[in-house]
C-alpha positions, 0 to 999 in steps of 0.5 A: 500499500503505497502513498499513491493508492491513497490519494488526497482528493481536494473538494469543496467540503475539505480533503478526503481519503480515497481509500478510506474504506479499505483502511477501515477494514484494515483497522477493524481486522487488526483491532477486532473491533467494530468501531474501526471508523471512529478509530481511523477518524480520530487518527486522521484528525491527528494527522491533520494537526501534525506540522509536517506530513508523515512519509507514508500517511497510510501507515501512519493512520493505520498504526495511529488508529490500531494504537487507539483500538488498543487504548480503548480496549485497555481502558474498557477492561479497567473501567468496564465496557462502554462508559459512553452508554452510561453517560448517555443514558442519564440524558434520556428522559423516559417520562412521556410527552405532555400530550401523551399525558393529557391523552391518557388522563382524558381516557382514564376520566372517560373510563371512570365516567364509564364505570359510574354508569355501570350497575353497582354490583357489575362495577364492584365484580369488575374492580374486584378482578381488575384492581384487586386481582381476584379470580372469578371463583374468589369473587363468586365465593366472596359475594356468594354468587355463582362463578357463572354470574360473575362471568356475565357481570364481567362480560357485561362490563367489558362490552359496556366499556369497550363501547363506551370508549370507542371512538375516543 
């Protein structure tokens, strides 16, 4: 790989290396890391800041990128892998956006209104099952009714609430 294979192309955006993908593949092969592009870019920035260009630009880039890969490997071995992921993770806001909060509150109000329209017995059975987590047989035993009656009350409540909240 001579310097003639890696020509510097001057464009309006700046200088680009024509053999960049080949160098990136070589760095990834030598370092066995998937971040060869980043390593090579850092090496290119170092090359651009040198007062005098090295005799073999390709060799300089590959050698500098491999060294950066080794440094990253050692740093990860001491500090743990991907400290950047932890740094970015605290920036992520997991809370819903305000529009979603307002829509959820409106839906909840609509469901509450629908629950108020159910008969007291149906509402009680529905809330025992959905909020308190009782099984149908447990509800039947507590209320002194058959399990079939509990199933019918639940079907009635679910059908009504689905119709009530439809198109909402």
